[in-house]
C-alpha positions in Angstrom: 107.0 48.5 103.3 106.2 52.1 103.5 102.4 53.4 103.3 101.1 56.3 101.0 99.3 58.6 103.6 98.2 60.8 101.0 95.6 58.4 99.9 93.9 58.1 103.6 91.0 59.9 104.7 91.7 62.2 107.7 89.7 59.8 110.1 92.3 57.1 109.2 94.9 59.0 109.6 94.3 59.8 113.3 93.5 56.2 113.9 97.0 55.3 112.7 98.7 58.4 114.5 97.0 57.3 117.6 98.8 53.9 117.2 102.2 55.6 116.9 102.5 56.1 113.2 104.2 59.3 112.8 104.3 59.4 109.3 100.4 59.4 109.4 100.3 62.6 111.7 103.0 64.3 109.4 100.2 63.9 106.8 97.9 65.4 108.8 100.2 68.3 109.5 101.0 68.8 105.5 97.0 69.0 104.9 96.1 71.3 107.7 99.2 73.4 108.5 98.0 76.5 106.1 94.7 76.4 107.5 96.0 76.9 111.0 98.8 79.1 109.8 96.4 81.5 107.8 93.5 81.2 110.7 96.0 82.8 113.0 97.1 85.4 110.7 93.4 86.3 110.1 93.7 87.5 113.8 96.6 89.7 113.3 99.2 87.7 114.4 102.3 88.0 112.7 103.3 85.5 110.0 107.0 84.7 112.1 104.5 84.2 115.5 101.6 82.3 113.4 104.5 80.0 112.4 105.7 79.4 115.8 102.6 78.7 117.4 101.2 76.7 114.5 104.0 74.4 115.1 103.7 74.4 119.0 100.0 73.5 118.1 100.7 70.2 116.1 103.1 68.9 118.8 100.5 69.6 121.0 98.0 68.0 118.9 100.5 65.1 118.4 100.7 64.9 122.2 97.1 64.7 122.9 95.6 63.0 119.6 94.1 60.3 122.0 91.9 63.1 123.5 90.5 64.0 120.0 86.8 62.9 119.6 86.3 61.5 116.6 82.8 62.7 116.4 83.9 66.3 116.3 85.9 68.3 113.6 89.6 67.6 113.5 90.6 71.0 112.0 88.2 72.5 114.5 90.4 71.2 117.2 93.4 71.8 115.8 91.9 75.4 115.5 91.0 75.8 119.2 94.6 74.5 120.4 96.2 76.8 118.0 93.8 79.8 119.3 94.5 78.7 122.9 98.4 78.5 122.0 97.9 82.0 120.7 96.2 83.5 123.9 98.8 81.6 126.2 101.7 83.2 123.8 99.9 86.8 124.9 99.3 86.4 128.7 103.1 85.4 128.6 104.1 88.5 126.6 101.3 90.7 128.6 99.9 91.8 125.2 96.1 91.4 124.5 95.4 93.6 121.6 95.5 91.3 118.9 94.2 93.8 116.1 97.8 94.8 114.8 98.9 93.8 111.6 97.0 93.0 108.7 96.1 89.6 107.3 99.3 89.2 105.1 98.7 87.5 102.1 101.6 89.0 100.3 104.0 86.3 101.6 102.3 83.4 100.4 104.4 81.3 97.8 102.6 81.1 94.6 103.5 80.4 90.7 102.0 83.4 89.5 103.3 86.0 87.3 104.6 89.3 89.0 102.0 91.3 87.1 99.3 88.9 87.7 100.2 89.0 91.8 100.4 92.5 92.0 97.0 92.7 90.6 95.4 90.2 92.7 97.2 91.3 95.6 95.8 94.6 95.3 92.6 93.2 94.9 93.1 91.5 98.0 94.2 94.4 99.8 91.0 96.0 98.8 88.7 93.0 99.9 90.1 92.8 103.4 90.5 96.7 104.1 88.4 97.6 106.7 87.4 93.8 107.7 87.5 92.6 111.6 89.9 90.0 112.0 87.4 87.6 112.4 85.2 88.5 109.2 88.6 88.0 107.6 88.9 84.8 109.2 84.9 83.9 108.2 86.1 85.0 104.5 89.3 82.9 104.4 87.3 79.6 105.8 84.5 79.8 103.4 86.0 80.8 100.3 89.4 80.3 100.1 89.2 76.8 102.6 85.9 76.0 101.1 85.2 74.8 104.4 81.3 73.8 105.5 79.8 76.1 107.9 79.2 73.6 110.5 83.2 73.7 110.8 83.4 77.5 110.6 80.6 77.6 112.9 82.7 75.4 115.6 86.1 77.5 114.9 84.2 81.0 115.8 82.6 79.5 118.8 79.0 80.4 117.5 75.9 78.3 115.7 76.2 77.4 112.2 73.0 79.7 111.7 74.7 82.5 113.0 77.5 81.8 111.0 75.9 81.5 107.8 74.0 84.9 108.7 77.4 86.8 109.5 78.8 85.6 106.0 75.8 86.8 104.3 75.6 90.3 105.8 79.8 90.4 105.1 79.2 89.1 101.1 76.5 91.9 100.8 78.5 94.4 102.4 81.5 93.7 100.0 79.3 93.7 97.2 77.9 97.2 98.1 81.6 98.3 98.6 82.8 96.9 95.3 79.9 98.5 93.4 80.1 101.8 94.6 
């Protein structure tokens, strides 16, 4: 009998993955792959490198699933693994400046009409223009991923209050930018 893992809560999938259910972990990958990818791309990682790092992060997460503490955020744990993978890759390549490329949303597959895609991509380019990589990540996690501030704070290594404050200031700044 095959289980339908799509209806399982993440914590249940984690417990099943700990017991060796590879399909349960595959469902976790399916649910969180995009979050990890866009998190890395928000720091200026090229899409192809982000794909490699994301894959390596999930491999490491699978190997170390027993080390995950269920009291914490699984997504936060994954993002820490991905961030560490990225840092390791930079060290190996002796590159420490991650501010290179822009957060590339143009390569994302979608089902919009070409005209709508051009308009919304131009709007996103305007939105992201001039933002720091960490601000792009914050915006993505809160608005597009609809992540709670408690998890965002964990990903960014700050307090929840600071994450809320930085987000509020960012929104105020973006409103002023688009009003002028």
